[in-house]
TORLO-84258 format. One record per residue (C-alpha): residue in three letters; x, y, z. Coordinates in steps of 0.001 Angstrom, whole numbers, plus 524288, in hexadecimal, padded with zeros to 5 digits. Each point is the difference from the previous one (the first is absolute). Layout:
ALAXYZ
...
***
This chain:
META39D8464924147F
SER80A7E80AAA7FB6C
VAL80CF97FC7D7FC2C
THR80A6380AD980083
VAL8056E8048D7F34A
LYS80DB6800537FFE3
GLY80283806927F15D
ASN7FD6780C3C7F8FF
SER7FAB880A9B808C2
ARG7F6658041D7F70C
GLU7FC357F2707FEE8
ALA7FE8A7FEE680D81
ASN7F74680CEB7FF35
CYS7F63A7F8B37F6E0
ILE7FE227F3EA80763
ASP7FE01807B780BBA
TRP7F655808CF7F94A
LEU7F98F7F4067FAE3
ARG7FF8D7F81880D45
PHE7FA9F80B7E80612
LEU7F425800857F534
ALA7FE8D7F11E80197
ILE7FEDE803CD80F0D
VAL7F80180C2B7FEB3
LEU7F5887F5647F566
MET8005C7F60D80A64
ILE7FB268072B80B70
PHE7F58F806B17F6CB
TYR7FAF37F24D7FB1D
HIS8011E7F9CA80B43
PHE7F96480BC1806CA
LEU7F31B7FF407F6B5
TRP8006A7EFDA80452
ASP7FE17804C380D9F
LEU7F414808C67FD13
LYS7FB777F4E77F6DF
LEU7FFBB7F51580AB6
PHE7F84A80A5D80A10
ASP7F74B803D87F5E0
ILE8041580D777FE4B
ILE801CF7FF167F13B
ALA7F7F57F7297F6EB
PRO8083B7F3227FC8A
TYR7FD3A803167F192
PHE8080A80D5180088
PHE80ACB7F86880480
TYR7FE5A7F6317F548
SER7FF8F80C337F7D2
ASN80A5A7FFDC7F46A
LEU8088B80C198046A
VAL800C57FA2C80DCB
GLN806607F2CF7FD0B
PHE80909806EB7F586
PHE804EC804BE80CE8
GLY801AC7F563805CF
ARG8069F7F8AD7F5BC
LEU8095580ACA7FE2E
CYS803468002A80C7B
LEU804CC7F1E97FEC4
PHE806C8802637F3E7
LEU8071A80A9C80649
PHE8038E7F92E80BC4
LEU804AA7F2177F85C
PHE8079C809707F644
CYS80748805BD8097E
VAL8029A7F3A5805FD
GLY8057C7FAFC7F219
PHE8075B80B507FF3C
SER805CC8036180A05
PHE805947F091800C0
SER8096A8053C7F489
PHE806D8809CB80987
SER8015A7F81980CBE
HIS806F27F6BC7F908
SER80602806A97F5DD
ASN80B9B7FD358025D
HIS7FF6F7F2CE8047E
VAL7F77A7F73C804E5
ASP7FF538061B80ED1
TRP7FB0E7F13E806A6
SER7FF478046380D98
ALA7F8AC80C537FD21
PHE7F8077F74E7F70A
PHE7FB127F5C380ADC
ARG8009F80A2B80A79
ARG7F3C0806A87F95E
LEU7F9587F29B7FB96
ILE7FFDC7FC3480C56
LYS7F9E680B6080406
LEU7F5B5801707F6CD
SER7FEBC7EEEE8023B
LEU7FD008055080F34
VAL7F73D80AF97FC65
ALA7F7EB7F6937F5E3
LEU7FE0E7F4DC80B16
SER7FCC280AF080A05
ILE7F577805977F6F9
SER7F8907F0C27FB91
LEU802187FE8381119
LEU7F90980A6F80274
THR7F4C0801677F4DE
PHE7FEB87F0C8802F3
LEU7FD978046380D0A
SER7F805809297FE62
MET7F7C67FB9B7F1EB
PRO8026A7F1C87FF3D
SER7F8387FD2D7F458
LYS80590809A47F819
PHE80D148039F805F0
ILE80C73804C97F447
TYR807F67F5607FE09
PHE806A5806347F3BF
GLY7FE7E810DA800DD
ILE80B71807887FC81
ILE808497FE4E80815
HIS7FFD17F0107FECD
HIS801CE805427F072
ILE80B1080731802B6
VAL806F97F52080791
PHE7FD0F7F67F7F45B
ALA8033780BEC7F4A6
SER80CE18012B807D9
ILE803F77F0AD7FDE9
VAL7FDA2802ED7F013
LEU8072A80E697FFF8
ILE80B0D7FA0180623
VAL802E77F6B67F5A8
MET7FB6380AD77F50F
VAL8093C809E7804ED
ARG8092F7FDBD7F6DA
HIS7F9527FEEF7F72B
ARG7F94C80DDB7FF0F
LEU7FA677FE1D7F24D
LEU7FBFC7F3867FE79
ALA7F8378039380CFF
PHE7F9C080B5F7F8C2
ILE7FAD47F8207F509
ILE7FB2D7F5A3807AF
GLY7F736809C8808D5
VAL7FA3A807617F4C4
TYR7FD3C7F23A7F988
VAL7F8DA7FD1380DB7
PHE7FA0C80DFE80356
ALA7FCE5804537F230
PRO7F5D27F5027FC14
TYR7F77C802C080EE2
LEU7FFCD80E3A7FBF3
LEU7FA117FBAA7F3E9
ALA7F6627F66B8047F
ASN7F5978066E8027E
SER8004E8098F7F310
ILE802E27F4D37F656
GLU7F8807F2237FE37
CYS809F87F61680612
ASN7FD397F6BC7F249
ALA8057D80BBE7F82F
GLU80C327FD447F633
TRP80A338080380925
ALA7FC6C7F5C480C0F
ARG8048B7F3FF7F89A
PHE80CF3804E480523
PHE7FC4F8005080D8B
PRO7FC2D7F2928064A
LEU800F1804EF80CFD
LEU7F350808327FD8C
GLN7F8C57F5FC7F7E0
SER7FF4F7F69580B25
ASN7FA1F8093A80905
CYS80C7E800EC8078D
TYR7FEDD80EF4803E4
TYR7F4197FFD28061F
PRO800EA7FD5280E55
LYS7F5367F58280316
TYR80A557F6FF7F773
TRP80A0A801A9809B4
LEU7F7C98003380C3F
PHE7FEB97F5D880934
ARG7F5D98070A80A3B
SER7F94480BAE801CD
THR808C780C9E8047C
VAL7FE9C80E8A80253
ASP80E84803E27F8BB
TYR805617F6BE7F592
ILE808F98056E7F565
ASN803097F6837F621
PRO80CA77F9F77FB61
LEU7FACB8020A7F327
PRO7FFF880D247FB05
TRP8059B805978093B
LEU80EDC7F99E80123
GLY8001A806747F3AE
CYS8019B80DAE8068B
SER80A027FD9D80706
LEU806DF7F9F37F3B9
ILE7FD6880C507FB3D
GLY8057C8085B8093E
LEU80CFB7F82580099
GLY800AC8018A7F084
PHE7FCB580DAA8004F
SER80C238035B8071F
TYR809277FA5F7F243
PHE7FA2D80A617F907
GLY804A580CB2808A6
VAL7F3918084A7FE47
LEU801108042180E33
GLN80CB0804E57FFAB
LYS7FA3880B4C7F478
ILE7F376803F3809B6
ALA8016080B5680AF7
VAL7F7FF7FF6880A69
PRO7FFC4807F580DAC
ASN807F27F92E80AA7
TYR7F690801DB80C35
PRO804477FA1280BEE
LEU7F1BB7FC96804AE
VAL7FCE17F9EA7F11E
LYS80E137F5DC8030B
PHE7FBA37FCFB80F90
LEU7F41B7FB717FB48
SER803637F8A77F44C
GLN80B4C7F953808AB
HIS7F55A7FB9A80AC5
SER7F5D37FD3B7F76F
LEU7FFAF7F01E8069C
ILE7FC9C8072A80CA4
ILE7F5BA808987FA73
TYR7FAB67F3E57F8A0
ILE7FF7D7F86780E13
ILE7F8F880AEC806B7
HIS7F8D18097D7F7BF
GLN7F4B07F64F7FF09
PRO7FE207FDB680D4B
LEU7FF8C80F2B80193
LEU7F62B801F77F555
LEU7F79C7F7378067B
ALA80089806C380DAB
ILE7FBAA80B007F753
VAL7F54E7FB637F82B
TYR7F94B7F9CB80CF2
THR802E080BC780595
LEU7F9BE8088B7F57A
THR7F29E7F5F18018B
LYS7FDEF8047280E39
PHE7FDE780D307FBD7
***
């Protein structure tokens, strides 16, 4: 999930911290999901606005960091060999997740989770990497209506400028071809990566100084491994708790 940032050290530190925060939120969110799965906490608590906000924030941060890091991985020129190596690695991970979940729960296997989405987003990002400002504009255009959809009626005056919102494309049921336990809707979540790519254009993170902690950097740069192993470990921990 992580891409090494080769730009300004302040920007690299900021991205490491943002990705670290996303890791913490991911573990917290999935731990609560596992507690719900084993009936240790009530479903209504897991689906409360606050817990779901943490889940959405985690997803936004991960995808934002993917987009932002892309800008610096290909800052001077597109490093096609690095791009394809990473794309193949992520594709293999995505296929493995699909295969394992199909074998364990065929009726709800994961066919477009976050890793699948990052593979898809990477292809879009490599096309837009030389057009960062345009990527930012498109990202905001795609993602902003999703943030407003629950607070403002879709037939409001402003909504006519967002045909995707009016066509209900932001709702997963219009994209799903079958039930799944994990699904990252292409719209609006592609907008997060485009916003991240475009945000690098403004140089804001160059002006922010954050502590450079080796542990934060280490965890950030190994977020893919953490993503792969954290859920089996959490399930083992929660299952053990149910035996006491």
